[in-house]
C-alpha positions, 0 to 999 in steps of 0.5 A, a space after each residue: 876467108 882466103 888466107 891471101 887476105 891475112 897480114 904477114 904476121 898472121 900468115 906466119 902464125 898460121 904456117 905453124 899449123 901446117 899439119 892439120 888437126 895437131 893441137 898446139 898450146 899458146 906457149 908452144 906457138 909463142 916459142 916458135 914465133 919467139 914472141 911474147 905470150 900476150 902478142 901470140 894470144 892476140 894473133 891466135 884469136 884473130 885467126 880464130 875470128 877469121 875461121 883459120 883456126 879452132 880453139 878449146 879451153 882445157 883445164 881451168 886456164 889452159 887453151 889449145 889451138 889447131 887447124 881443121 883438115 881441108 874441106 872435102 869436095 862438097 859437090 853433090 856427085 862427090 858426096 853421093 859417091 863417097 856415101 855410096 862407096 863406104 858410108 861406115 868408113 866415112 863415119 868411122 873416120 870422123 869418129 876416130 879423128 875427133 877422138 884423136 883430136 880430143 886425146 891429143 888436146 887432153 895430153 897436151 894439157 896434161 889432163 886425165 879423164 875418168 868415168 865412174 859407175 855409181 852403182 858398181 863404184 867402178 871406173 871402167 873408162 879412164 884415159 891413160 894419163 889419168 893413172 899416170 898422174 897417180 904414178 901408174 905407168 900402166 892403167 889399173 884394172 880397177 879404180 874407184 872413189 875408195 882408191 882415189 881417197 887412199 891416194 889423197 893426202 891424209 890432211 886433205 882426205 876429210 875435206 875432199 870426202 866432204 866435197 864429194 858428198 856435197 857434190 851429190 847435192 849440187 851435181 858438180 864439184 871442183 877442188 884442189 888437193 894433195 895426193 901421194 903417188 904410188 912412188 911416194 911423191 907428193 903432188 898437187 892435183 885439180 879435179 872437176 866433174 859432175 853427175 849424170 842423173 836418171 829419174 833425179 838420181 845420180 847414176 854416173 860421174 864424169 870428171 877430169 884430173 890434172 897435175 898442177 904441182 908446178 902451177 901451185 908452186 908458181 902460185 906460191 912463189 907469186 904469193 910470196 912475191 906479192 907478200 914482199 911487194 905488200 911489205 914494200 907498199 906499206 913502207 913505200 913513201 907517198 906513192 903506189 906499187 902494183 902487179 898486173 898479169 898477162 891480161 893487164 889485170 891487177 894482181 895486187 895494188 897498194 898505196 895511193 892511186 895517181 890523180 884526184 880520183 880515189 879508187 879503193 884497192 878492192 875495186 882494182 884487184 882482179 880487174 883490167 886496168 883499162 876498166 877501172 882506172 880513170 882515163 887520165 891515169 890509164 892512158 899514162 900507165 897502160 902502154 907501159 904495163 903492156 911494154 913491160 909484159 913484152 920485156 921492156 922497162 921504163 922510168 919517166 915522169 908525167 903530170 896527172 891532174 896537175 900533180 907530178 909523178 915519177 914512174 917505174 915499170 919492170 917485167 917480172 920473170 919466172 925461173 925460166 926467164 919468161 915474163 908472167 907479170 909486170 910491176 909498176 911503181 909511182 911516187 908523187 913528187 909534186 911537193 918535191 919538185 915544188 920544193 926543188 923549184 923553191 930552192 932553186 929560186 931561193 938560191 939565185 936570190 941568196 947568192 946576191 944576199 950572202 949574209 941572209 943566205 947563210 941565215 936562211 940556209 942554216 935555218 932550213 937545214 936545222 928545222 929538217 932535223 927537228 922532231 917537234 914543232 916546238 923545237 922547230 920554232 925555237 931554233 928558227 927564232 934563235 938562229 935569226 936572233 943570233 945572226 948579224 942581220 937581225 936583233 930579235 924574232 918570235 913566233 905566235 898564233 891567234 887566240 881565236 876567242 880573244 882575237 889576240 896573238 899569243 907567243 909560242 917561241 922567241 929569242 932576243 925579245 926578253 919580256 917586251 913582247 909579252 907585255 904588249 897586246 897584239 890584236 888581229 881585230 881589224 877595228 882594234 888598236 894596232 890594226 895597221 901593225 904588220 904582225 896582225 895584218 900578216 895573220 889577217 891577210 896571209 901575206 908578208 908585211 914589212 915596216 921600215 923606219 919605225 918610230 916610237 909610235 909605230 906599234 910593237 916595233 917602235 915601242 920595243 926600239 926596233 928600226 924595222 920589222 917583218 911579219 911572215 905568215 907560216 903556212 903550208 897547203 892552205 893551213 896556217 900555223 901562225 906568224 914569224 916576226 923578225 926585228 932589226 936595227 937597220 932602218 932600211 931593212 927588208 927591201 924587195 930582195 931581202 923580203 922575198 928571201 925571208 918570206 920563204 921562211 914561212 913556207 919552209 917552216 910551214 912545210 916542216 911543221 906540217 910534216 911533224 903535225 901529220 906524224 903527230 896526228 897519227 901517233 899522238 892522243 892529243 886533239 884540239 877541242 872546240 865548244 860552240 853554242 847557238 842560241 834559239 836555233 829554231 827561232 825561224 820556225 818555232 812559235 817560241 824560241 824556247 822549244 821544250 825537248 832535246 835533240 841529241 846527236 849520236 853519229 853522222 855517217 858520210 854516205 857519199 856525194 855530199 850526203 850525211 846520215 845523222 842519227 840521234 834521239 829527240 824528245 818533247 816538242 823538239 821533234 815538231 821543231 825539227 820537222 818544221 825546219 825540214 819542211 820550211 827549208 829554214 836549215 837548207 841542208 836538212 833534207 828529210 827526217 824519219 823516226 826509226 823507233 819510239 821508246 816512251 817519249 824518246 824517239 830515235 831518228 835519221 836525219 838526211 843532210 846534204 852538203 852540211 857546211 859544219 860536217 864538211 869543214 870539220 871532216 875536211 880538217 880530219 876532225 869529228 863532232 865529239 858531242 852535239 845536242 839541241 836542248 830547249 832550243 839552244 844548240 851545243 856542240 863539241 868538236 875535236 880537231 887534229 892539233 895542226 887544224 886551222 881553228 880560225 878557218 873552221 870557226 869562220 866557215 861555221 859562222 858563215 853557215 850559222 851567223 849566231 854561233 859562238 865559240 865558247 871554249 878552246 883547249 888541248 885534250 887527250 882523246 886516249 886510244 883505249 876507246 878505239 879497241 877493236 873498232 880501230 882494227 876493224 875499220 882499218 880492214 874495211 873499205 869506205 863503202 863497207 864501213 858506211 853500210 855497217 854504221 848506217 845499218 847499226 844506227 838505223 836499227 837493222 840489227 835490233 829485234 824486231 828490226 827498226 829498219 829493213 835492208 831495203 830501207 837502209 839501202 834506200 837511205 844510202 841510195 844504193 840497191 838492196 843487193 849492193 848494201 847486203 854485199 857490203 854489209 856481209 863483207 864487213 860482218 865477216 871481217 869483224 867476226 874474223 878479227 874477234 875470233 883471231 883475237 880469241 885464238 891469240 888469247 
């Protein structure tokens, strides 16, 4: 291709190679062009594609570029004349030129080469730079493995010798180690090589050696930077921090990826951002990472999947000021912006309602400073009751079993509320009272000009009442009821402002509950019962036998694998339920092991409403069994879970379900043991592979399930399953031995 067709930028780059045959490194070209390494690399690649330059990789990561000498006259007469006049000279010229080019390339990349005769253990062929790496200004007369090992640092010598021995089996080696130069200086080297064989016996070794001290120091500095970034990530609120290299590959990632798509950190690190990020995320962050690699910083806000994020991108430079990486930070500010919008709206309304403004503002400030839900509820009720506008206030939630409201906190109500039953049953007495309606309907309800027959407000002698549901993020925490002696209270403006208290208090409680769920050992325990579970498929509702639930493992895409045991006629009832679609989400069942009358099974469930609802609230099934046809289940939920919603969701799937009991219990942390530590180290896929393998009997002897059968249950290829399982096992064993060493 003619150089006339090149763009001005490419002609400028090509002009640096005016002297044919002289190689240049990417760094040298970038310095001459005063351009970033990434842009320089892209220009050089385009020149190679057009046949203007040649390139060669040297060492593990370096690359040199050069322009070949101009083509000789390739006409037939010129060729014949040249060959007839001096054929040996022409060949010598080509050999000498090639050797010079290779030597120049090796010198430019600081690479030494050597050859070792395995019969004589001598190294007759070495480049001058080889010996200089070891501190010799002039090449030594003799060099062999023994002399090389003498230079290897004593702490690395055994490992290096073992690697060389192993190379006789594999045919090649690649290793890093420390050496002590002739002058006593300690350096890092990297060596690669392989063996030449004759009659399947190695007779000669050829290799390269390169001083990587500076690179190792940079890598250590980068690793220290990564450690610091990781520490930052662990304390970074509600966002993500990432490093990318010059090729826009993730070096490290921590936190939560933007948008609705969850990608594990292990699937991001080491991969180009455009290959692993969802398109909606990549099109936002990609250009800014590229700009940061060119030295530009940026701070902006963007919306991804209806969430608002604040982004910061900065270049990361080495000691010489060269950009070698880019750092990006993001923070989900959706709730912050929503709160800001809420506060702006509240402020405009509160300005017209000075008295109420002082009360709401005071409460908002106060709840933020509290450390428990009880403190928040007490201070809200107390501040409202102490204000000039209101007389009494209380907060309650629902006793699901009795369908009545229980009082959690109150001020100014004395014993009047405790002596009154407030129902949430739409068919019961007081069904039109604002307190019950607010809980049932999830909306603020107001009662004005209350008479003696106007429910609780009238019975207690109040003139008006407002019931505000306390909720945040779809979770309901109860109802705030406020009473006053003003007959016409809670007009539209006042109602709008006081209604915001439900969200303010709900948000504060949600924050407390999230923290409590992480730190507290307390859970909410629910017990359910379904009588005659197999009635639709069994001849008799009393099915002799027991089905015991042991574990349900999420396998992805709405699929759960349930493991347990079954005895007696319960197996036939289970198989009949699967075959008849009587339980729609029961897809298939297989027996893994038979031990007398007890059989261990694997039941495949697709979109099971109970599991989906319970796990969606961060809960789990503590125990479950079907005994003589009746289903018993015990569920543990975080204290902040919406119990009523959980019960209603289960009842939609199983109309005959009965909530037998509800209580707060201590789950204790002792049982977590090593499992809690290991599961924190595993990805979801690794944990799923490990759990399914265990419960499917893969580790039993003889095995109840093969690797292929387990992989088929998970819907993945066998090599993929084995890869996840091996990684999980390795991390488990590492924790065991680390604990043993620590002990």
